[in-house]
N, C-alpha and C positions, 0 to 999 in steps of 0.2 A: 346215795341217792341218783336215779336215772330216768330221763325223761326221754319218748321219742314219739315220732309222728309218721305216719304214711300220708304221702302224698301223692295223689292221681288227676292227672291233666287230662281231662277226657278229650279234649280236641285233638291230642296228638298220641294219646294212650302211655305217654311216660311217667315211670311210676319213680318215686324216691322216697327216700328214708332219712329224717335228721335226728340224730343222737346228742345227747349232752348228759354229761357224766363225770365222776370223779375216779370211775374205775379204768384202770389200762387196759388196752387191746379191746374195747369192745366192739370194734369193727368186727373183730372175727365171731362174734356171738348173738348181737343183738339184732343187725340188718340183714334180711333174706329177700330179696325180689327174684321172681321170674318177669323177666321184662315182657310187657305187652299182657301180662295175666295177672299178676296179684303179688302180693307180699306177706311176709310174717316177721313181727319184731317180739324177740322174748326177751325177758330181763328179771330182775329180782332175782331168785337162785335159779338162774338160766339153766334150763334142760338144753345140751345143745342137739340134742336129736330134734327138736321142736321144729327148727328152720328148714332143715332138708326134708323130713316127713310131709311138713306142713305145704311145702313147695309142689311137692309130690302129688299131693291130693288136690291141689290147685289146678295142676296142669290135666287132672283127670277129671275136673269139672266139679270137684265138691264144693259147695257153698261156704262161705265164711263162718257162719255159725257151726255147721257140722265140723268143718276143720278144727275149730276150738274144742268142740265136744272131744273128737278123735285123739286130738292131742293129749287133752288133760284127764280124762276118765281112767285110763290105765295107768297114770303116773302117781305112785305114791307121795310124790314130793310137790302136787299141784297146789297144795296151800301154801307154798310159800313162792309161788311163781306168778310172774304175770305174761300173758301173751293178747298181742293183738293182730288179726287177720285181716285183709282185703282180698276179697274172693275176685275171681275171674270178671264177675257180674259188676263189680264196684262197690258191692255191700260190705260190711264191715262187722265184726263182732271181736268181743275181747274176753278175757277172764283175769280177774283179780282174786289169787288166793286169800282166804280168811288170816292166814298168818303173815301176810306181807308186812314189812315194817311201814308204819303209815308214815307220808312224807311230811 
């Protein structure tokens, strides 16, 4: 079981991600931050491409909902994954696949 949260301090622009899990080395897979721009958290059956690709989209100005759609639509494993995104505008979007293990 993995829990993650994205925090954005609007006054300073700082972004942080906190993760709690039983899995080893999640810091290499779950949290992805583009300073002063946005963040991507990917968990469950993690797709390691979601973070770098999502951050590139955020840098290009793509909104959070569209980032989630662009990441998940072509992914055959999307029903086993979770991802949440905070875009450069501070808005959030998320996806939890129908086949994710219930908490």
